[in-house]
Phi, psi and omega in degrees: 000019177290338180269005183281129175281146175285132179251154180254182182297326179298326178293315189286322179295313172305312177300323174292329184284318177295321175301315175304315178296328180290314180282323187242342188301153178060022176251011175081026181280150184293341186265357189300317182292323178295319179283329173299312174299321179292324179302336184273348177280150171261330182235142182240329179244152179239143181262013179291145183280150179280106177278349183264041178298146176289143179299148176287156184283146176298150181290142182275149181271145176287145174287136182295144182288137179267130177261149180280134179239073181261000000 
């Protein structure tokens, strides 16, 4: 298995889309058009970092200690 190229997620997703079209395409399925459009794409996942991360919640304040007044 030394000659096997490493494949990324895009390869496996495109392979799954093309397999679906091979087995179920042109049978009038409601997803035919969607899968045909997906088959035209070369990338399905993006490796870009998400800069729109949610902000962390604000820290809670401690309650003041109650002193006994006897």
